[in-house]
C-alpha positions, 0 to 999 in steps of 0.5 A: 964840371963834368957833363955830356950832351947833344952836339947839334943843341950844344952847336946851336946854343953856342953860335947863337950866345957867341952873337953878344960875344965881343970880337975883342975886349981889354977884358979877355973874359968878355971873348968867351962864353960863360958855361953854368952846368947846374940841375941836369941844365947847362946855362950858356952866356955871351956878353958885351957890356951892351948886349947878352944872350943866355940859353940853357939847353938840357944835358946828363950831369956829373958834376955841376960846375961853371968856366968861361971858354973862348967863344971862337976856339970853343965854336970851331972844336965843336964844329970840327967833332966827329961824333953827335955826342959831346962830353966837357970836363973842368978840373980846379985848374981850369984845364977844360977837356973836351970829347967827342968820338975818338977826338979830344981836346984840352983847352984852359979856360978863365975863372968866372969870377972875372965874367961880369953880372948882367945887369938885372932889370927893375921896375919894368913894363911888359908886352908880348906879341907874336914873333913873326910880325915883331920880325917884319916891324924889325925888317921894315924900319932897320935899314934906316937907322942911322950908322954915324955916331952924331946923333947917338939915339938915331943909332937906334929904333925908336919904339912908341907905344901909344893907345895900344898902337906900337910904332916902330921907328927909325931915322938917320937924318937922310930918310924915315921908316915907320911901321905900326901895329896894334899890341895888347898894352894898357899903358902909354910908353917909349924906348930906343933899341939900339939898331946892333940889338934889333939885328941880333934879335932878328936872327933869333926871332922865329917865323912861326905864326904861333910863337910869341916873344915876351919883352920887358923893359925898364929905365935902361935895359930891355929883356927879350924872350925869344923861343929859349933865348933870353935877350938882354940889351941897354937902351940908348939915352937922349931926345929921339926926333919928334916923327910925328912932326917930321911927316907932312901931313898933306900932298899935292901929288899922289903916284901909284906905282909898280915897285918892281918896275920903279926899282928896276928903272932906278937901278938902270939909272944906278949904273953909272953912279958909283961911291966916288962918282954920285949924283941924284936921280932925277925923276919928272912925274907927269902925264902918267908917266915917270921919266927918270934920268941921271947924270955923271962923268961917267955919261948919261941915262934916261928911262921911263915907267908908266905910273898913275899921277894925280895932281900937280906935275912934279920934278924931284931929286933923290939918292938912288940907294935911299929910294931902293931901300925904301921900296924893298922894304914895302914888301909890296907890289904897288905902293903910293908916292906921295909929294907936297912939291920938289923939296917936300919928302917923299913919302912912300905909302901902301894903297889900302892901309896905314901900317907903314910909311916911309920918307925920303928926303929930296936931293936939290937938283942942278939947275940946267943951263 
């Protein structure tokens, strides 16, 4: 194999496909990037058996061929190269010469025979949507994905397509995040994408409104086509939470709040909460104000913020981090908090639409003597 190309294009491709490279593996080839040079193009692949990322760039090819190079080492070499033009050649013994300006590196490659095959999707369903919209939907729900393997299927987000509407839902046992948008899909189906995959997909999704992402889904895998990148991931199996049943249908208290003011008040009360010293935030909603307090072994905090309250007064406790995460994900200046009592989930919804919904489970407060 022998080719030359622009360093910037190659470095960017290497960096992005490295998102799917295993940092440590018993199969040494998985710590590398597969390079295949053919027909004047270089295809780069990173794959860790769960997630794969593929990118093809144009090169000036002199000889086709393929090799696997250690991703960390290859990326570092490219970063340190003094020239904007890179040439790379590999001999029959997999010795790979990388040249740029006056610098030369010779490293030993790995046989492509040791690199596992990527999955092939069969009987897939597909749809497309604007890149910026999918990015927004993932960002507004990813925070609620479970981080422990207690219920493995909840370490991903549910994509539920029904009646031309896509619902993306994340749950972790303490909170729920749901975001929905209309999409051009005629059939109903659902699947669960690992949170780690969605995190990497978000990094590759551009913000431009005129670019679309194509999504192909089979029974076990999903494929995203994003701005020249192909991302393949396994899907999670198992019974996802019946999220529609988990969402309260009625409330007895509705509170219109300033997201900034409420978040700032919770953050002030959180000063005396640490990973070692934990306590819920106590909030009393009555008389058009929210009284916020917290007591730990470090001390006490009391604060209050104005709010528009309709319905019954309520006193409720909640985890400070979970509420702040939900408020931050709204992207709104003002939202409604809806509650059905001290032990019902706190629902966070927009003022004039239904495109997102967040639930934060309450924490039982100790009875004061």
